[in-house]
N, C-alpha and C positions, 0 to 999 in steps of 0.2 A: 916447764912441765911438758912431758910427752905422754900421749895416750898409749899405754902398754897393756898387754893382757887381752883376753877375749872381750868383744864388744858388749856382751851382756853383763860384764863386771864394771864397765865404765859408767858408773852411776853418778847422780847428782842429788844431794840432800840439802833441802832448804829448811832451816830451823829458825823459828821466831816465836815469841810469846807475847802476851798482852801487856806485860809489865815494861818490857824494853822497847825502845824505838828503833833498834837495829836488828837486822836479820843476818844470819850466818849461812853462807853457802859453801858446802864442801863438795868438790867435784873431782872426779877422776876422768872426766870427759874433756878431751882436747878441744872439741867444738865449743862447749860451754865456756871453757877457759878463754879461748880466743874472743868469743862474743862479749864476755864481761870486760876483758881488757880493752876491746874496741869501744865499748861504752864508757870507758874512762875509769873503771874500778881497778884498783891495784890489790893484788893478793896480800893478805895479812901473813899467810904462811904459804910458801911455795916449795913443795918437795919434788922429788924426781917423778913420782907417779900421781900426785894429787895436789890440790891447792885449796886454800880457805879464803873466802872473800867476806868482808864485812860491808854492809850497805844499809842505808835507811830502809826501814820496813815499808815505807810508802812507795818505794820503787818496785816492790814485788807485785806483779799483776797475776792474779789467779784467773784461770780460764773460766769463761761463762758457758753454760750449756747452750747449745744451738736452739734457736727459737723454732717451734713447730708452726708451720703455716698450713692452713687448710688448702685444699685443691682449688677452691673458688678464688681465694686470695692470691694464690700463686698464678692463676690464669689472668687475673686482673693486673698483676705486676708485669706479666709477660706482654700483655697487650699495651700497657703503658710504655714499656721499653721499646716495643716495636714501633709505636707511633713516634716516640722521641727520635729513634734512629732514622725514620723516614722523613725527617724535617720538622718534627715537633709541631704539627698543626694543632691549633686550638680552635675550639668551636666559636663561631662568630655569632654574636647575639644581635638580634634586630635592634636598630636604633630609632626607628620611626615611632613617634609618640613620646619620645623621652624628653626630659626637661632640657637637654642640650639643644635638641632641634627647635624647641619652642624659643629658647634664648637667641638662637641664630636668626630666626624669622623676625624678631623684633627690631 
């Protein structure tokens, strides 16, 4: 299969339903065609300008929406990454008066 025609017409259609365990992917995109072949899927139909792939429905991954993070949480993550990049220093807790010190003294 070779991608021919204008890029806006090189579409991919994924079709599956709740009854069947397989999904059908029709594509006229050479990029999607190569990616599916590289993943090990063989086309059920391979025409000059399009191809149809059959695959298990469980292999279809739908995109999830991006998580919205508050400005305060984003700053906390930024500070944590900055500390990690600078050597990952951890806060040292005082050990005096702990049960470990008492056990050593005995």
